[in-house]
C-alpha positions as CSV (number, residue, x, y, z in Angstrom):
1,M,0.0,0.0,0.0
2,R,1.4,3.3,-1.0
3,L,-0.1,6.5,0.4
4,G,-0.7,8.8,-2.6
5,A,2.0,7.2,-4.8
6,P,1.0,7.0,-8.5
7,S,1.7,3.9,-10.5
8,L,4.4,3.8,-13.2
9,Q,1.7,4.0,-15.9
10,Q,0.3,7.1,-14.3
11,L,3.8,8.7,-14.1
12,V,4.4,8.0,-17.8
13,R,1.0,9.7,-18.7
14,Q,1.9,12.7,-16.5
15,A,5.4,12.9,-18.0
16,R,3.9,12.9,-21.5
17,D,1.0,15.3,-20.9
18,E,1.8,17.7,-18.1
19,T,4.3,20.5,-17.7
20,Q,5.6,19.0,-14.4
21,V,5.8,15.5,-12.9
22,F,6.5,14.6,-9.3
23,L,8.6,11.4,-9.0
24,P,8.1,10.1,-5.5
25,H,10.8,8.7,-3.3
26,V,9.0,5.8,-1.7
27,V,10.1,4.8,1.8
28,P,8.6,2.6,4.6
29,H,6.1,4.4,6.7
30,P,7.4,5.0,10.3
31,A,4.3,3.4,11.8
32,G,5.7,-0.1,11.3
33,T,9.0,0.8,12.9
34,W,7.4,2.4,16.0
35,I,4.9,-0.4,16.5
36,G,7.6,-3.0,16.1
37,L,9.9,-1.3,18.5
38,G,7.1,-0.8,21.0
39,A,6.3,-4.5,20.8
40,V,9.9,-5.5,21.3
41,G,10.0,-3.3,24.4
42,L,6.8,-4.8,25.7
43,G,8.1,-8.3,25.1
44,A,11.4,-7.5,26.9
45,W,9.6,-6.0,29.8
46,A,7.1,-8.9,30.0
47,H,10.0,-11.5,29.9
48,E,12.0,-9.6,32.6
49,R,9.0,-9.3,34.9
50,D,7.8,-12.8,34.2
51,V,4.2,-11.6,33.6
52,S,1.4,-13.6,32.0
53,P,2.1,-15.4,28.7
54,V,-0.8,-13.5,27.2
55,V,1.2,-10.2,27.4
56,Q,4.1,-12.0,25.7
57,W,1.8,-13.2,22.9
58,V,0.4,-9.7,22.5
59,A,4.0,-8.4,22.2
60,L,4.8,-11.1,19.5
61,G,1.6,-10.2,17.7
62,G,2.5,-6.5,17.8
63,L,6.0,-7.3,16.4
64,L,4.4,-9.2,13.5
65,V,2.0,-6.4,12.8
66,G,4.9,-3.9,12.9
67,M,6.9,-6.0,10.4
68,W,3.9,-6.3,8.1
69,L,3.3,-2.6,8.2
70,Y,7.0,-1.9,7.5
71,A,6.9,-4.1,4.5
72,R,3.5,-2.9,3.1
73,L,2.8,0.6,4.2
74,K,4.9,3.2,2.3
75,R,5.2,7.0,2.3
76,S,5.7,9.0,-0.9
77,D,5.6,12.6,0.2
78,A,9.3,13.3,-0.7
79,G,10.8,13.1,-4.2
80,W,11.8,15.1,-7.2
81,L,9.7,17.7,-9.1
82,V,10.6,17.6,-12.8
83,D,9.7,20.8,-14.7
84,F,9.9,20.4,-18.4
85,A,9.4,24.0,-19.3
86,S,12.3,25.3,-17.3
87,R,14.3,22.1,-17.8
88,S,14.9,21.8,-14.0
89,I,14.7,19.1,-11.4
90,A,14.1,20.1,-7.7
91,P,14.0,18.0,-4.6
92,R,10.9,18.1,-2.4
93,G,11.5,16.8,1.1
94,L,15.0,15.6,0.2
95,P,18.4,17.1,0.8
96,G,20.0,19.2,-2.0
97,G,19.0,22.0,-4.3
98,P,17.4,22.4,-7.7
99,V,19.4,21.3,-10.8
100,S,19.2,23.2,-14.0
101,L,19.8,21.2,-17.1
102,D,20.9,24.1,-19.3
103,D,24.5,23.0,-20.0
104,S,25.5,19.9,-21.9
105,G,26.6,16.6,-20.4
106,W,23.3,15.6,-18.7
107,S,21.7,12.2,-19.3
108,L,19.2,9.8,-17.7
109,A,20.2,6.2,-17.1
110,C,18.4,3.1,-15.9
111,A,20.6,1.4,-13.3
112,P,20.4,-1.1,-10.4
113,G,18.3,0.3,-7.6
114,E,19.0,0.5,-3.9
115,R,17.3,-2.7,-3.0
116,R,17.7,-6.2,-4.4
117,S,16.2,-6.7,-7.8
118,S,15.1,-3.1,-8.2
119,V,15.8,-0.7,-11.1
120,A,16.2,3.0,-10.8
121,I,16.3,6.1,-13.0
122,D,19.4,8.2,-12.3
123,L,20.2,11.7,-13.4
124,R,23.8,11.7,-14.5
125,H,26.3,14.3,-15.5
126,A,29.4,13.5,-17.7
127,D,31.8,15.1,-15.2
128,R,30.1,14.5,-11.9
129,G,28.6,11.1,-12.3
130,R,25.2,10.3,-10.7
131,V,23.7,13.6,-9.4
132,A,20.3,12.3,-8.3
133,R,18.3,9.0,-8.0
134,L,15.0,10.2,-9.5
135,Y,13.0,7.0,-9.2
136,D,13.5,3.6,-7.6
137,S,11.1,0.9,-8.8
138,G,11.2,-1.3,-5.8
139,P,11.6,-5.1,-6.0
140,R,9.9,-7.5,-8.4
141,L,10.0,-5.4,-11.5
142,R,8.9,-7.5,-14.4
143,G,6.9,-7.5,-17.6
144,A,4.7,-4.4,-18.0
145,R,6.2,-2.6,-15.1
146,M,9.7,-3.0,-16.6
147,T,8.4,-1.7,-19.9
148,A,6.7,1.3,-18.2
149,L,9.9,2.2,-16.3
150,N,11.9,2.1,-19.6
151,E,9.2,4.2,-21.2
152,L,9.2,6.7,-18.3
153,A,13.0,7.1,-18.7
154,D,12.5,7.7,-22.5
155,V,9.8,10.3,-22.0
156,L,11.7,12.2,-19.3
157,A,14.9,12.3,-21.4
158,E,12.9,13.4,-24.5
159,R,10.9,16.1,-22.8
160,L,14.0,17.4,-20.8
161,R,16.0,17.3,-24.1
162,I,18.9,15.4,-22.6
163,G,20.5,12.1,-23.6
164,R,19.7,8.6,-22.4
165,S,22.7,6.6,-21.3
166,G,23.3,3.1,-20.0
167,P,21.5,-0.1,-21.1
168,R,17.9,-0.2,-22.2
169,L,15.5,-2.4,-20.2
């Protein structure tokens, strides 16, 4: 479950049709972490105090719920705003400043992502290397999603009037 995160197909449509597109940086929602840590604390306390096994089972259940939330519930309020008219890319909720693509040497590349079996779209510069990770697909990218990610990279490069480097998917 992603809170407000558009699908790859929606991002491709927005990149084709609109003057700006927001590429979300999807991360686990902190609720899973906090619930999991609270459950571990409850479990440690219950074990130390030798309280009822019911409390220990509640702690275990809370830990499982926290793990499930961490894996399934995602936040997507930070990311990159791509403005095609001004040929700029600006972070929203991420460190760094806006990047203007006025000079030469810029390109977009599909590269291995942060997590196992994920693919990302990177903004690269010939002299500086990777400048920003604009989009990370997440695991299990196959078939139509792989095609959509490749298409998104093509549309972004075309509309920003920069090159496309690296292998095609």
